[in-house]
N, C-alpha and C positions, 0 to 999 in steps of 0.2 A: 973749386968744388963742383960748380955747375958743369964745367967741362968734363969732369969725371963722370958725373951723372948722365950727361948726354952720351958719352962714349959707352957707358954701361947699357943704357937704353938701346942704343944701336946694336950692341952685341946681342942683347936679348931678342931684338926684332930679327936679327940675322938667324938666330937659333930657331925661332918660331917659324920663319920662312923655310928653313931646312926641314923641320919636322913636317910642315905642311906639304913639302915636296914628296914626302914618303906616303902620302895619303892613299895612293893607288896600290901600295904594297901591303896594307893592313887588311885584316879580315873585313869583308863587306859590312858585317853587322856593327863594326866599330867605327866606321867612317863618320857617321853623323854625330856620334857621341864624343869622339876624340878630337875633332877638328872644328874650329869656328866656321860658321856658315859663310861669313864674308870676311876673308882674311884682311883685306885692306882696312875695313872699318875696325876690326879687332885690333890691329896694330896701331891705328890712329887714336883710338879711344881708350886703350888700356894704359894704366900707369906702369912704371917700371916694376913695381911690386907685383902687380897682376900678371905681367909678362913672366916674371921669375916664377911665380906660383904655377902658372900654366906649364912651364917647362919642367919644373920639379914634379908636378903631378902626372903629366901626360907622357913625358919622354920615356920612362920605363914601360908604361902601358903600350905605347906605340911600338917600342922595340919587341916586347913580348908578343904582340899581335902579329908582327911581321914574322917572327920565328914560327908562330902557329899556322900562318897562312900557307 
């Protein structure tokens, strides 16, 4: 079970890193709101549940912002 959780956490972190890599493509007014200020700290300190919540909440918003940019 721990192995699965660890793998799931790494997948979430990979997804958050990918979303963060899109930061330059979103509308400027969304950059501070949609992305953590310090990515490394965010990834280190967030629980798997928090990472999943970030992805669920911000992935659609980031995609929409890129479309509008």
